C-alpha positions as CSV (number, residue, x, y, z in Angstrom):
1,X,-7.6,14.7,-6.3
2,X,-9.6,15.2,-9.5
3,X,-9.3,18.0,-11.9
4,X,-11.9,20.2,-10.1
5,X,-9.8,20.2,-7.0
6,X,-6.7,21.0,-8.8
7,X,-8.4,23.7,-10.8
8,X,-9.6,25.3,-7.6
9,X,-6.2,25.1,-6.0
10,X,-4.5,26.6,-9.0
11,X,-7.1,29.4,-9.2
12,X,-6.7,30.2,-5.6
13,X,-2.9,30.5,-6.1
14,X,-3.3,33.0,-8.9
15,X,-6.6,34.9,-8.4
16,X,-6.4,37.5,-5.7
17,X,-10.0,38.2,-5.8
18,X,-11.0,34.6,-5.5
19,X,-8.7,34.3,-2.6
20,X,-10.4,37.2,-0.9
21,X,-13.9,35.8,-1.5
22,X,-12.7,32.5,0.1
23,X,-11.3,34.5,3.1
24,X,-14.5,36.6,3.5
25,X,-17.2,33.9,3.0
26,X,-15.8,30.5,2.1
27,X,-19.1,28.8,1.9
28,X,-20.5,31.3,-0.6
29,X,-17.3,31.2,-2.6
30,X,-17.3,27.5,-2.8
31,X,-21.0,27.4,-3.8
32,X,-20.3,29.9,-6.5
33,X,-17.2,27.9,-7.7
34,X,-19.2,24.8,-7.9
35,X,-22.2,26.4,-9.5
36,X,-24.6,24.9,-7.0
37,X,-25.9,25.5,-3.6
38,X,-24.5,23.8,-0.6
39,X,-26.6,22.3,2.2
40,X,-27.5,24.9,4.9
41,X,-26.1,22.8,7.7
42,X,-22.7,22.4,5.9
43,X,-19.8,24.4,7.5
44,X,-17.1,25.4,5.1
45,X,-13.8,26.5,6.6
46,X,-11.0,27.9,4.5
47,X,-7.5,27.8,6.0
48,X,-4.7,29.7,4.4
49,X,-1.4,28.0,4.4
50,X,2.0,29.6,5.2
51,X,5.5,28.4,5.7
52,X,5.1,28.8,9.4
53,X,2.0,26.6,9.8
54,X,1.0,23.0,9.5
55,X,-2.7,21.9,9.3
56,X,-3.8,18.5,10.4
57,X,-7.2,17.5,9.3
58,X,-8.9,15.1,11.7
59,X,-11.5,12.9,9.9
60,X,-14.8,12.3,11.5
61,X,-14.8,9.2,13.8
62,X,-17.7,7.6,12.0
63,X,-18.2,6.6,8.3
64,X,-22.0,7.0,8.6
65,X,-23.2,9.3,5.8
66,X,-25.4,12.0,7.2
67,X,-28.6,13.0,5.1
68,X,-27.5,16.0,2.9
69,X,-23.8,15.4,3.4
70,X,-21.4,15.6,0.4
71,X,-20.2,12.3,-1.0
72,X,-16.6,11.4,-0.9
73,X,-16.4,12.3,-4.6
74,X,-18.0,15.7,-3.9
75,X,-15.5,16.4,-1.1
76,X,-12.6,15.3,-3.1
77,X,-13.7,17.7,-5.8
78,X,-13.6,20.7,-3.6
79,X,-10.8,19.8,-1.3
80,X,-8.2,21.9,-3.1
81,X,-4.6,22.2,-2.2
82,X,-3.6,18.5,-2.2
83,X,-1.2,17.0,0.4
84,X,2.4,17.5,1.0
85,X,4.8,15.9,3.4
86,X,6.2,18.4,6.0
87,X,9.0,17.6,8.1
88,X,9.6,20.3,11.0
89,X,13.2,21.1,11.9
90,X,12.8,19.5,15.2
91,X,11.8,16.1,13.5
92,X,14.7,15.8,11.1
93,X,16.3,12.8,12.9
94,X,14.2,9.8,12.1
95,X,15.1,8.2,15.4
96,X,13.9,11.2,17.4
97,X,10.7,10.7,19.4
98,X,8.2,13.5,19.8
């Protein structure tokens, strides 16, 4: 993740007003954060992490770029959060199948 994504993630951790804007209208908040409008047909979904939840992001099944879509670099810049390895209690045993 580049510095923009890290900066957004850091700001969301420490700025309650920014967090509220992302909860209320994530697309407008992201557009304001980036300082540029986002395509009308782009959906922005903000999901708030908690210790009791795991979020799995399923990538699109096609690598075809759609007109007006954000580039990989643009998406990386706004992705926030980063990644983390999460091992649920039920998966502690490496031999366990689930």
